[in-house]
C-alpha positions as CSV (number, residue, x, y, z in Angstrom):
1,M,40.6,-32.8,-32.1
2,S,40.3,-31.6,-35.7
3,T,41.1,-28.1,-36.8
4,S,37.7,-27.7,-38.5
5,S,35.8,-28.5,-35.3
6,A,38.0,-26.1,-33.4
7,A,37.5,-23.4,-36.0
8,S,33.7,-23.9,-35.9
9,R,33.7,-23.3,-32.2
10,T,35.9,-20.3,-32.5
11,T,33.8,-18.7,-35.2
12,A,30.4,-19.6,-33.8
13,P,28.3,-16.5,-33.1
14,A,27.8,-15.5,-29.5
15,D,24.1,-16.2,-29.6
16,A,24.8,-19.9,-30.4
17,R,26.9,-20.3,-27.2
18,V,24.2,-19.3,-24.8
19,G,20.8,-20.7,-23.8
20,P,17.5,-19.5,-25.1
21,S,16.9,-17.3,-22.0
22,A,20.0,-15.3,-22.5
23,R,19.8,-11.7,-23.6
24,R,20.2,-11.0,-27.3
25,S,23.4,-9.2,-28.2
26,D,21.5,-6.3,-29.8
27,E,19.2,-5.9,-26.9
28,P,20.3,-3.1,-24.5
29,F,20.6,-4.0,-20.8
30,R,17.9,-2.4,-18.7
31,P,18.6,-2.7,-14.9
32,R,15.5,-3.2,-12.8
33,H,15.4,0.2,-11.3
34,W,11.8,-0.2,-10.2
35,L,12.9,-3.1,-8.0
36,R,15.4,-0.9,-6.3
37,A,12.8,1.8,-5.6
38,G,10.3,-0.7,-4.5
39,W,12.1,-1.1,-1.1
40,L,10.9,2.4,-0.3
41,M,7.3,1.4,-0.5
42,T,8.0,-1.6,1.7
43,A,9.6,0.7,4.3
44,S,6.6,2.9,4.1
45,G,4.2,0.1,4.8
46,W,6.4,-1.3,7.6
47,S,6.5,2.1,9.4
48,A,2.8,2.5,9.1
49,N,1.9,-0.8,10.7
50,Q,4.6,-1.6,13.3
51,F,2.9,0.6,15.9
52,S,-0.5,-1.0,15.7
53,A,0.7,-4.3,17.1
54,L,2.1,-2.6,20.2
55,L,-1.0,-0.9,21.4
56,G,-1.6,-3.5,24.1
57,A,2.0,-3.2,25.3
58,Y,1.7,0.6,25.6
59,R,-1.4,0.3,27.6
60,G,0.0,-2.5,29.9
61,D,3.6,-1.4,30.3
62,L,3.3,2.4,30.1
63,G,-0.2,2.7,31.6
64,L,-1.5,4.6,28.6
65,T,-5.3,4.7,28.4
66,T,-7.3,3.5,25.5
67,A,-8.2,7.1,24.7
68,T,-4.5,8.1,24.6
69,T,-3.5,5.2,22.3
70,T,-6.5,6.1,20.0
71,A,-5.3,9.7,19.9
72,L,-1.8,8.6,19.0
73,F,-3.3,6.7,16.1
74,A,-5.1,9.8,15.0
75,V,-1.9,11.9,15.2
76,Y,-0.5,9.5,12.6
77,V,-3.3,10.4,10.2
78,L,-2.8,14.1,10.9
79,G,0.8,13.8,9.8
80,L,-0.1,11.5,6.9
81,I,-2.5,13.9,5.1
82,P,0.0,16.8,4.6
83,G,2.6,14.2,3.6
84,L,0.2,12.9,0.9
85,L,-1.0,16.3,-0.3
86,L,2.4,18.0,-0.3
87,G,4.6,15.1,-1.3
88,G,3.2,14.8,-4.7
89,P,3.5,18.4,-5.9
90,L,6.9,18.6,-4.3
91,A,8.1,15.5,-6.1
92,D,6.8,17.0,-9.4
93,R,8.8,20.2,-8.8
94,R,11.9,19.0,-7.1
95,G,12.2,15.4,-8.5
96,R,11.4,12.0,-7.1
97,R,14.8,11.2,-5.7
98,P,15.3,14.1,-3.2
99,V,11.7,13.9,-1.9
100,V,11.7,10.1,-1.3
101,F,15.0,10.2,0.5
102,A,13.9,13.1,2.7
103,A,10.7,11.1,3.5
104,L,12.7,8.0,4.3
105,G,14.9,10.0,6.7
106,T,11.8,11.5,8.3
107,A,10.3,8.0,8.9
108,A,13.6,6.7,10.4
109,L,13.8,9.8,12.7
110,A,10.2,9.1,13.8
111,T,11.1,5.5,14.6
112,C,13.9,6.7,16.8
113,L,11.5,9.0,18.7
114,L,9.1,6.0,19.2
115,M,12.0,4.0,20.6
116,A,12.6,6.7,23.2
117,G,8.9,6.6,24.2
118,P,9.4,4.3,27.2
119,A,11.8,6.8,28.7
120,A,9.8,9.9,27.7
121,A,6.2,9.2,26.7
122,W,5.7,12.7,25.3
123,L,8.0,11.8,22.4
124,L,5.4,9.3,21.1
125,W,3.4,12.3,19.9
126,P,5.9,13.8,17.5
127,G,7.1,10.3,16.7
128,R,3.6,9.3,15.4
129,F,3.1,12.6,13.6
130,L,6.5,12.3,11.8
131,T,5.7,8.6,11.0
132,G,2.6,9.7,9.1
133,L,4.4,12.6,7.4
134,G,7.2,10.3,6.2
135,A,4.9,7.4,5.2
136,G,2.5,9.7,3.3
137,T,5.3,11.4,1.3
138,L,6.9,8.0,0.5
139,L,3.6,6.7,-0.7
140,T,3.0,9.5,-3.2
141,A,6.5,10.1,-4.5
142,G,7.6,6.5,-4.3
143,S,4.6,5.0,-6.2
144,V,5.0,7.6,-8.9
145,W,8.8,6.9,-9.1
146,I,8.1,3.2,-9.5
147,K,5.5,3.9,-12.2
148,E,8.0,5.9,-14.2
149,L,10.7,3.4,-13.7
150,S,8.3,0.7,-15.0
151,S,7.9,2.6,-18.3
152,A,10.1,3.4,-21.3
153,P,13.0,4.0,-21.4
154,Y,13.7,2.2,-18.2
155,D,11.4,-0.8,-18.7
156,T,10.2,-1.3,-22.3
157,K,8.4,-4.6,-21.7
158,A,6.1,-3.8,-18.8
159,A,2.4,-4.3,-19.5
160,P,-0.2,-1.7,-18.8
161,G,-1.0,-1.6,-15.1
162,T,2.3,-3.3,-14.1
163,A,3.6,-0.3,-12.2
164,A,0.5,0.0,-10.1
165,R,0.6,-3.7,-9.2
166,R,4.3,-3.4,-8.3
167,S,3.7,-0.5,-6.0
168,G,0.8,-2.4,-4.3
169,L,2.9,-5.5,-3.9
170,F,5.8,-3.7,-2.2
171,L,3.4,-1.7,0.0
172,S,1.5,-4.9,1.0
173,A,4.7,-6.7,1.9
174,G,5.6,-3.9,4.3
175,F,2.2,-3.9,5.9
176,A,2.3,-7.6,6.3
177,S,5.8,-7.9,7.7
178,G,5.9,-4.8,10.0
179,G,2.9,-5.7,12.2
180,L,3.8,-9.3,12.5
181,A,7.5,-8.7,13.4
182,A,6.5,-6.1,16.0
183,A,4.0,-8.4,17.5
184,L,6.4,-11.3,17.8
185,I,9.0,-9.1,19.4
186,A,6.5,-7.6,21.8
187,Q,5.4,-11.1,22.9
188,W,8.9,-12.6,23.6
189,A,11.8,-10.1,23.3
190,P,13.1,-7.9,26.1
191,A,12.3,-4.2,26.0
192,P,9.7,-4.8,23.3
193,M,8.8,-1.1,22.8
194,V,12.4,-0.5,21.9
195,T,13.5,-3.6,20.1
196,A,10.3,-3.9,18.1
197,Y,11.4,-0.8,16.1
198,V,14.9,-2.0,15.2
199,P,13.8,-3.9,12.1
200,H,12.4,-0.8,10.5
201,L,15.7,1.1,10.9
202,V,17.5,-1.8,9.2
203,L,14.9,-1.9,6.4
204,S,15.3,1.9,6.0
205,A,19.0,1.5,5.5
206,V,18.5,-1.3,3.0
207,A,15.9,0.8,1.1
208,A,18.3,3.7,1.0
209,V,21.2,1.6,-0.4
210,A,19.0,-0.3,-2.9
211,S,17.4,2.8,-4.3
212,A,20.5,5.0,-4.4
213,R,21.3,3.8,-7.9
214,A,17.8,4.3,-9.3
215,P,17.8,7.3,-11.7
216,E,15.8,10.5,-11.4
217,T,12.8,10.4,-13.7
218,V,11.1,13.8,-13.4
219,R,12.8,15.3,-16.5
220,T,12.0,12.1,-18.5
221,A,8.4,12.4,-17.4
222,A,8.2,16.0,-18.5
223,A,9.9,15.2,-21.8
224,S,7.4,12.5,-22.6
225,H,4.4,14.7,-22.0
226,R,2.0,14.6,-24.9
227,A,-0.2,17.3,-26.2
228,P,-3.7,17.6,-24.7
229,E,-5.3,15.8,-27.7
230,A,-3.4,12.5,-26.8
231,V,-6.0,10.2,-25.3
232,T,-5.7,7.1,-23.2
233,G,-6.6,3.6,-24.4
234,E,-10.2,4.1,-23.2
235,G,-10.8,7.4,-24.9
236,R,-10.1,9.8,-21.9
237,V,-7.8,12.8,-22.2
238,P,-5.2,12.6,-19.5
239,G,-5.5,15.5,-17.1
240,G,-8.6,16.9,-18.9
241,A,-12.2,17.4,-17.8
242,G,-13.0,13.8,-18.7
243,S,-10.3,12.6,-16.4
244,R,-11.5,14.7,-13.5
245,A,-15.0,13.3,-13.9
246,A,-13.7,9.8,-14.1
247,F,-11.7,10.3,-10.9
248,R,-14.8,11.5,-9.1
249,W,-17.0,8.7,-10.3
250,L,-14.6,5.8,-10.6
251,V,-11.8,6.3,-8.0
252,A,-13.0,8.6,-5.2
253,P,-15.9,6.4,-4.0
254,L,-13.7,3.3,-3.8
255,A,-10.6,4.9,-2.3
256,P,-11.6,4.9,1.4
257,W,-12.3,1.1,1.2
258,V,-8.6,0.6,0.3
259,F,-7.6,0.9,4.0
260,A,-11.0,0.6,5.7
261,A,-11.1,-3.1,4.8
262,P,-7.6,-4.0,6.3
263,T,-7.9,-1.8,9.3
264,I,-11.2,-3.3,10.3
265,A,-9.5,-6.7,9.8
266,F,-6.5,-6.2,12.1
267,V,-7.6,-3.4,14.4
268,T,-11.3,-4.0,15.0
269,L,-11.7,-7.7,14.8
270,P,-9.0,-8.9,17.2
271,G,-10.5,-6.8,20.0
272,L,-14.0,-8.1,19.3
273,V,-13.0,-11.8,19.5
274,G,-10.3,-11.4,22.1
275,D,-12.2,-13.0,25.0
276,R,-11.1,-16.4,23.7
277,L,-7.4,-15.3,23.3
278,A,-6.3,-15.0,26.9
279,G,-2.6,-14.2,26.9
280,W,-2.3,-14.3,23.1
281,Q,-4.0,-11.2,22.0
282,T,-0.8,-9.5,20.8
283,V,0.3,-12.5,18.7
284,Y,-3.2,-12.9,17.3
285,A,-3.2,-9.2,16.4
286,G,0.2,-9.6,14.7
287,V,-1.1,-12.7,12.7
288,A,-4.1,-10.7,11.6
289,T,-1.9,-7.8,10.6
290,A,0.2,-10.2,8.5
291,V,-2.5,-12.3,6.8
292,T,-4.6,-9.3,5.8
293,P,-2.1,-7.6,3.4
294,G,-0.6,-11.0,2.7
295,A,-3.9,-11.9,1.0
296,G,-3.6,-8.7,-0.9
297,L,-0.3,-10.0,-2.2
298,L,-1.8,-13.3,-3.2
299,V,-4.5,-11.7,-5.4
300,A,-2.0,-9.9,-7.5
301,P,-2.2,-12.4,-10.4
302,L,-6.0,-12.1,-10.4
303,A,-5.7,-8.3,-10.4
304,R,-3.4,-8.5,-13.4
305,R,-5.8,-10.7,-15.3
306,L,-8.8,-8.6,-14.5
307,A,-7.0,-5.4,-15.4
308,A,-6.0,-6.9,-18.8
309,R,-9.6,-7.5,-19.6
310,H,-11.2,-4.4,-18.1
311,R,-10.0,-2.2,-15.2
312,L,-13.5,-1.8,-13.9
313,A,-13.8,-5.5,-13.3
314,T,-11.0,-5.2,-10.7
315,A,-13.0,-2.6,-8.8
316,V,-16.2,-4.7,-8.9
317,T,-14.4,-7.8,-7.7
318,G,-12.5,-5.9,-5.0
319,L,-15.6,-4.3,-3.5
320,A,-17.6,-7.5,-3.7
321,A,-14.8,-9.2,-1.7
322,V,-14.9,-6.4,0.9
323,A,-18.6,-6.8,1.3
324,A,-18.3,-10.5,1.7
325,G,-15.4,-10.1,4.2
326,L,-17.5,-7.8,6.3
327,L,-20.4,-10.2,6.4
328,V,-18.1,-13.0,7.5
329,A,-16.6,-10.6,10.1
330,A,-20.1,-10.0,11.5
331,L,-20.6,-13.7,11.8
332,A,-17.3,-14.1,13.6
333,V,-18.1,-11.4,16.1
334,A,-21.6,-12.7,16.7
335,Y,-20.3,-16.0,17.8
336,T,-16.8,-14.9,19.1
337,Q,-14.9,-17.1,16.7
338,P,-11.2,-16.0,16.3
339,V,-10.6,-18.5,13.5
340,V,-13.6,-17.2,11.5
341,A,-12.4,-13.7,12.1
342,L,-9.0,-14.6,10.6
343,F,-10.9,-16.0,7.5
344,A,-12.7,-12.7,7.3
345,A,-9.4,-10.9,7.5
346,V,-8.1,-13.0,4.5
347,V,-11.2,-12.0,2.4
348,L,-10.9,-8.4,3.4
349,G,-7.2,-8.5,2.6
350,G,-8.0,-9.8,-0.9
351,G,-10.5,-7.0,-1.4
352,Y,-7.8,-4.5,-0.3
353,G,-5.3,-5.9,-2.8
354,L,-7.8,-5.6,-5.7
355,C,-8.9,-2.1,-4.7
356,V,-5.4,-0.7,-4.3
357,A,-4.4,-2.2,-7.7
358,Y,-7.5,-0.7,-9.4
359,G,-7.0,2.7,-7.8
360,L,-3.4,3.0,-8.8
361,T,-4.0,1.7,-12.3
362,E,-6.9,4.0,-12.9
363,V,-4.9,7.0,-11.6
364,A,-2.0,6.2,-13.8
365,A,-4.3,6.1,-16.8
366,L,-6.1,9.3,-16.0
367,A,-3.2,11.6,-15.1
368,S,-0.9,13.4,-17.5
369,P,2.8,12.9,-16.6
370,H,3.3,16.3,-15.0
371,R,0.2,15.8,-12.8
372,L,0.7,12.1,-11.9
373,A,2.1,12.7,-8.5
374,R,-0.7,15.1,-7.6
375,L,-3.5,12.8,-8.6
376,T,-1.7,9.9,-6.9
377,A,-1.6,12.0,-3.7
378,R,-5.3,12.7,-3.9
379,F,-6.0,9.0,-4.2
380,W,-3.9,8.1,-1.2
381,T,-5.4,10.9,0.8
382,L,-8.9,9.5,0.2
383,A,-7.7,6.0,0.8
384,Y,-6.3,6.8,4.2
385,L,-9.6,8.2,5.3
386,G,-10.4,4.5,5.7
387,F,-8.1,4.5,8.8
388,F,-11.0,6.1,10.7
389,A,-13.2,3.1,10.0
390,P,-12.3,1.3,13.3
391,Y,-13.0,4.4,15.3
392,G,-16.3,4.9,13.6
393,I,-17.2,1.3,14.3
394,T,-16.3,1.8,18.0
395,L,-18.6,4.9,18.2
396,L,-21.5,3.2,16.5
397,S,-21.1,0.1,18.6
398,A,-22.2,2.1,21.6
399,R,-25.7,2.2,20.2
400,F,-25.8,-0.9,18.0
401,T,-24.2,-4.3,18.2
402,P,-20.8,-4.6,16.5
403,Q,-22.1,-7.4,14.2
404,A,-24.9,-5.1,13.1
405,V,-22.5,-2.3,12.3
406,L,-20.3,-4.7,10.3
407,A,-23.3,-5.9,8.3
408,A,-24.3,-2.3,7.6
409,A,-20.8,-1.6,6.4
410,A,-21.1,-4.6,4.0
411,V,-24.3,-3.0,2.6
412,F,-22.5,0.3,2.2
413,A,-19.7,-1.5,0.3
414,V,-22.3,-2.9,-2.1
415,L,-23.8,0.6,-2.6
416,T,-20.4,1.9,-3.4
417,L,-20.0,-0.8,-6.0
418,G,-23.3,0.2,-7.5
419,A,-22.3,3.9,-7.6
420,I,-19.0,3.1,-9.5
421,V,-20.9,0.9,-12.1
422,R,-23.4,3.7,-12.6
423,G,-20.6,6.2,-13.0
424,A,-18.9,4.0,-15.6
425,R,-22.2,3.8,-17.5
426,R,-22.5,7.6,-17.3
427,L,-19.1,8.0,-18.7
428,R,-19.9,5.3,-21.3
429,L,-17.0,3.0,-20.4
């Protein structure tokens, strides 16, 4: 070995000794804090959906009536709304970290109360209320935290709309996994109404450990606040009168469809096609609970491409998918076809993924930094009104056939799409 060759290796710059994918020496290391905080959104989605797959078990094993289980579902929404409305402003005042950790602890406590339900059924009521309270607070404060951790100085390479897609992906992962895991446990494991909740406690612990090192961002958000004349890329003043009008015309009409579409898919449809599922209703409901938000995960690349061209295209495509999914669902119900109903769930899930990506992206563009959590809370509050869609379909089905109600819902989705397009023209977007 020659001295010159050895010297050349010794004096070679560091960049020459690493591959092309290695980090440059002058590029500061930016840990993926948004990934750590993302586990909080997954825990929120999991806690929201794990109970739905167990409704049949509660009716069969505890003797609860359909009216009681429906009321327990409503109690969840009653806890969810104050969590959504109060979580955002509280996170703006106190910071993201303390609020999300308090919400995570509340959701874990709620799960413990639900696990005690077989021994004392009355504990299901506070358990469901606290589930909604914790999930709602995690949604608002957690999605804002991810948004800020996906921006400078924590992430300098994220494209516009990336934060909203990240929040939606983590949330959809929780929705998809929670219901399916609970359904499989309920079908085969012993003490299903206890053991089905154990995975959420484990996930909560993982989320707490993973997000513990994510930095607080509320001071950074306040410091980066721009004067009122700073406008968004599409000419709207963040937090101004134009933003409020844009929220009313472009976000509010779409928001209820965010959760109306998936809840119809995995709450309403399994019951309407269950006559051909003797003995397998719980597993089928769990599969529907998984494939619906799973489809929302799969459309994320499409949402990214549409948002890069024009955000409104994401809303149009999402609502069109919802309308198509409802028409397919009406066909499945008319002929009692579980396979067709699952296909409808996939289409509705795709619409859900596009709608939630659009809503979060639009809110992030409209809100000034110090009001981002508040506007996000308003979006999620309107979105969760969609959880009443299955109950509304049940009431209307007493006078009309379910397939007619689903077809009418498809028409309503098209009308919503038209209203948003008209609003965009009115705002000259």
